[in-house]
C-alpha positions in Angstrom: -1.0 18.8 5.4 0.7 18.3 8.8 1.6 21.2 11.0 4.8 22.9 9.9 7.9 20.9 10.9 10.1 23.9 10.2 9.0 25.6 13.4 11.9 27.1 15.3 13.6 26.1 18.5 15.7 29.0 19.9 16.0 30.5 16.5 17.0 27.3 14.7 14.6 25.2 12.7 13.7 22.0 14.5 15.1 19.9 11.7 18.6 21.2 12.3 18.3 20.8 16.0 17.3 17.1 15.5 20.2 16.6 13.0 22.6 18.1 15.5 21.3 16.0 18.4 21.5 12.9 16.2 25.1 13.8 15.4 26.0 14.4 19.0 24.4 11.2 20.2 26.1 9.1 17.4 29.5 10.6 18.1 29.2 10.0 21.8 27.9 6.5 21.3 30.6 5.7 18.8 33.2 7.1 21.2 31.8 4.7 23.9 30.9 1.6 21.9 33.3 1.8 18.9 32.7 2.4 15.2 30.7 -0.8 14.6 27.5 1.1 15.4 28.2 3.9 12.9 29.0 1.3 10.3 25.9 -0.6 11.0 23.7 2.5 10.5 25.6 3.5 7.4 25.2 0.0 5.8 21.6 -0.5 7.0 19.9 2.5 5.5 20.6 1.7 1.8 19.5 -1.9 2.4 16.3 -0.6 4.1 15.6 1.7 1.1 16.1 -1.2 -1.3 13.8 -3.5 0.7 11.0 -1.0 1.1 11.2 -0.3 -2.7 11.1 -4.0 -3.5 8.3 -5.0 -1.1 5.5 -3.9 -3.5 6.7 -6.4 -6.2 7.7 -9.3 -4.0 5.8 -12.6 -4.1 3.6 -13.2 -1.0 4.6 -9.9 0.6 3.1 -7.6 -2.0 -0.5 -8.5 -1.0 0.3 -7.9 2.7 1.9 -4.6 2.0 -0.9 -3.5 -0.3 -3.3 -4.0 2.6 -1.5 -1.5 4.7 -3.4 1.8 4.7 -2.3 5.0 6.4 0.9 6.7 7.1 1.4 5.2 10.5 1.3 1.6 9.1 3.9 2.5 6.4 6.1 4.2 9.0 5.8 1.1 11.3 6.7 -1.1 8.4 9.8 1.0 7.7 10.8 0.9 11.4 10.4 -2.9 11.5 12.4 -3.4 8.4 15.1 -1.0 9.8 15.4 -2.9 13.0 15.6 -6.3 11.3 18.2 -5.1 8.8 20.2 -3.4 11.5 20.4 -6.5 13.6 21.5 -8.5 10.5 24.1 -6.0 9.5 25.4 -5.8 13.1 25.8 -9.5 13.2 27.4 -9.6 9.7 30.1 -7.1 10.6 31.5 -9.3 13.2 33.7 -8.4 16.1 36.7 -7.0 14.2 36.0 -3.6 15.6 37.5 -2.2 18.8 35.2 -1.7 21.8 35.8 2.1 21.9 37.0 4.5 19.2 39.6 7.2 19.3 38.2 10.7 19.4 38.9 11.5 15.8 37.5 8.2 14.5 34.4 8.6 16.7 33.9 12.1 15.5 34.3 11.2 11.8 32.3 8.0 11.8 29.5 9.6 13.9 29.2 12.5 11.6 29.3 10.3 8.5 26.6 8.0 10.0 24.5 11.1 10.7 24.8 12.3 7.1 23.8 8.9 5.8 20.9 8.7 8.3 19.6 12.1 7.2 19.9 11.4 3.5 18.0 8.1 3.7 15.4 9.3 6.2 14.8 12.2 3.8 14.3 9.7 1.0 12.2 7.2 3.0 10.1 9.7 4.9 9.9 12.4 2.3 6.3 11.8 1.3 5.1 10.6 4.8 2.6 13.1 6.3 3.5 12.1 9.8 7.1 13.4 9.6 9.0 15.0 6.8 12.0 17.3 6.8 11.6 21.0 6.0 12.5 22.4 2.6 16.0 23.5 3.6 17.1 20.0 4.7 15.3 18.5 1.7 17.2 20.8 -0.6 20.6 20.0 1.0 20.2 16.3 1.4 17.7 15.7 -1.4 18.0 13.8 -4.6 20.3 16.2 -6.4 23.1 15.7 -3.8 22.2 12.4 -2.3 24.9 10.4 -4.2 27.7 12.8 -3.2 26.7 12.8 0.4 26.6 9.0 0.6 29.9 8.5 -1.3 31.6 11.1 0.7 30.3 9.6 4.0 31.5 6.1 2.9 34.9 7.6 2.1 35.1 9.2 5.6 34.0 5.8 7.2 36.7 4.0 5.3 39.3 6.5 6.6 37.9 6.2 10.1 38.0 2.4 10.0 41.7 2.1 9.4 
């Protein structure tokens, strides 16, 4: 078992500090670069979860992925798939987005992208001994509420896109 991830940072669990920093960075980056980045993240994570789930039954790739041993190898595979899918989704979205977002759109899309990121990282990294969220984040963004978080975030992104 890895060392406890739920250690505190100025009284807050590290998980919540990381979620907050992710939200702040995504909001600032969305304010600067536009909502295309938030949409890319929001659309990439479900595809990554699907691809990672399908790799073990895929012709030619199942033998390669079965040879991966260790948590670091699986984490590296997840990161590689994420970067590949993110580049593809970014290119698919096209240039119909403005270069910078209004403050309300940046705030909403950055927070929605953060929620989707936490939900899918909780799902993808949930059993990984290198990193996993603490029980509080797992309970809030876990399988019982995952659908509602994702649907709500997509509704917010649809509103912020207008």
